[in-house]
C-alpha positions as CSV (number, residue, x, y, z in Angstrom):
1,M,0.0,0.0,0.0
2,K,1.8,3.1,-1.1
3,R,-1.0,5.6,-2.0
4,I,-2.5,6.9,1.4
5,A,-4.8,9.9,2.0
6,F,-4.3,12.0,5.3
7,V,-7.7,13.4,6.1
8,G,-7.4,16.4,8.4
9,V,-3.8,17.1,7.7
10,S,-2.8,20.6,9.1
11,H,-1.2,23.4,7.3
12,D,0.8,24.2,10.3
13,P,4.2,22.4,10.3
14,K,4.2,22.3,14.1
15,E,1.1,20.0,14.1
16,F,1.5,16.3,14.4
17,S,-0.9,15.6,11.4
18,Y,1.7,17.6,9.2
19,T,4.6,15.9,10.6
20,L,3.1,12.4,10.0
21,W,2.1,13.4,6.4
22,Q,5.7,14.6,5.8
23,E,7.1,11.4,7.2
24,F,5.2,9.3,5.0
25,R,6.2,11.6,2.0
26,Q,9.9,11.1,3.0
27,R,9.6,7.4,3.0
28,R,8.3,7.5,-0.6
29,Y,4.6,7.0,0.1
30,E,2.2,9.0,-2.1
31,A,0.7,10.8,0.8
32,I,-2.2,12.8,-0.3
33,P,-3.6,15.6,1.7
34,V,-7.3,16.0,2.4
35,N,-8.6,19.1,4.1
36,P,-11.5,21.1,2.8
37,N,-10.0,24.4,4.4
38,V,-6.6,24.1,2.6
39,A,-5.9,24.6,-1.1
40,A,-2.4,23.2,-1.2
41,L,0.4,21.9,1.1
42,D,4.0,22.2,0.0
43,G,2.8,22.8,-3.5
44,Q,0.8,19.6,-3.5
45,A,-3.0,19.9,-4.1
46,C,-5.1,19.3,-1.1
47,Y,-8.4,17.6,-1.8
48,K,-11.7,18.6,-0.1
49,R,-13.1,15.0,0.2
50,V,-11.7,11.5,-0.3
51,Q,-14.0,11.0,-3.1
52,D,-12.3,13.7,-5.0
53,I,-9.0,11.8,-5.2
54,K,-8.4,10.1,-8.7
55,P,-7.4,7.4,-9.0
56,A,-8.6,6.3,-5.6
57,V,-6.2,5.7,-2.7
58,D,-5.3,2.3,-1.1
59,G,-6.0,3.7,2.5
60,V,-6.9,6.6,4.4
61,M,-5.5,7.8,7.8
62,I,-8.3,9.9,9.6
63,M,-6.8,12.7,11.8
64,T,-9.8,14.9,12.4
65,S,-11.9,15.7,15.4
66,S,-14.0,12.6,16.4
67,K,-17.2,14.5,15.4
68,F,-16.2,14.1,11.7
69,T,-15.2,10.5,11.8
70,E,-18.5,8.9,10.9
71,Q,-18.9,10.9,7.7
72,I,-15.3,10.4,6.6
73,V,-15.7,6.6,7.0
74,R,-18.8,6.9,4.8
75,D,-16.8,9.0,2.3
76,C,-14.1,6.2,2.3
77,A,-16.7,3.6,1.5
78,E,-18.2,5.7,-1.3
79,A,-14.7,6.1,-2.7
80,G,-14.0,2.3,-2.5
81,V,-11.2,2.7,0.1
82,K,-10.5,-0.6,1.7
83,H,-8.2,0.4,4.5
84,V,-8.9,3.1,7.2
85,W,-6.9,4.1,10.2
86,M,-8.3,6.4,12.9
87,Y,-5.6,8.3,14.8
88,K,-6.1,7.7,18.5
89,G,-8.6,10.5,19.8
90,V,-10.5,10.3,16.5
91,A,-12.2,7.0,17.5
92,A,-11.6,7.4,21.2
93,E,-15.1,8.7,22.1
94,P,-17.2,5.7,22.9
95,S,-20.2,7.1,21.2
96,T,-18.3,7.9,17.9
97,R,-16.3,4.7,17.3
98,P,-19.3,2.2,17.2
99,R,-21.2,4.5,14.8
100,S,-18.1,4.9,12.6
101,L,-17.6,1.2,12.3
102,S,-21.1,0.6,11.8
103,A,-21.2,3.1,9.0
104,Q,-18.3,1.5,7.4
105,R,-20.0,-1.9,7.4
106,T,-23.3,-0.6,6.1
107,A,-22.2,2.0,3.6
108,S,-21.6,-0.7,1.0
109,T,-22.4,-4.3,1.1
110,S,-19.3,-5.2,-1.0
111,W,-16.8,-3.1,0.9
112,K,-14.8,-4.9,3.5
113,A,-12.5,-2.5,5.2
114,S,-9.9,-2.7,7.9
115,A,-10.4,0.1,10.5
116,R,-7.7,0.3,13.1
117,T,-7.0,2.9,15.7
118,C,-3.4,4.0,15.9
119,S,-1.8,5.3,19.0
120,S,0.9,8.0,19.5
121,P,4.3,7.1,17.9
122,A,6.1,7.9,21.2
123,R,7.6,4.5,21.4
124,R,8.2,3.6,17.8
125,S,8.5,5.5,14.5
126,S,5.2,6.8,13.2
127,T,5.4,4.9,10.0
128,H,6.2,1.7,11.7
129,R,3.4,2.0,14.1
130,I,0.9,2.6,11.4
131,A,2.0,0.7,8.3
132,G,3.9,-2.1,10.1
């Protein structure tokens, strides 16, 4: 899996989402930024929604507030994305995670996704923790 969308990546280089996006780029992943409030990051087009990315991505890392998780998972299903990761905190709210995973299962009967929650990379490198 080499083509991954980062939903909620920040334009601020001090933010963790930006650092993680850059880390994947440095490791030669095609890391595609998705943020409806940003036109471009480091000269790379930033998409408003996962469905806008053509060709489709192999996976999506969700790094937004948990209140957006359910809709983003639905967007992933609509776009045919088969792998979804939710950064710790995104799926941490008990009320949000079950709805998101339920949305993922019901959005498309033929869609089988792996949804995982990732924790802080404090102990291991961020890409190893997520991709490994």
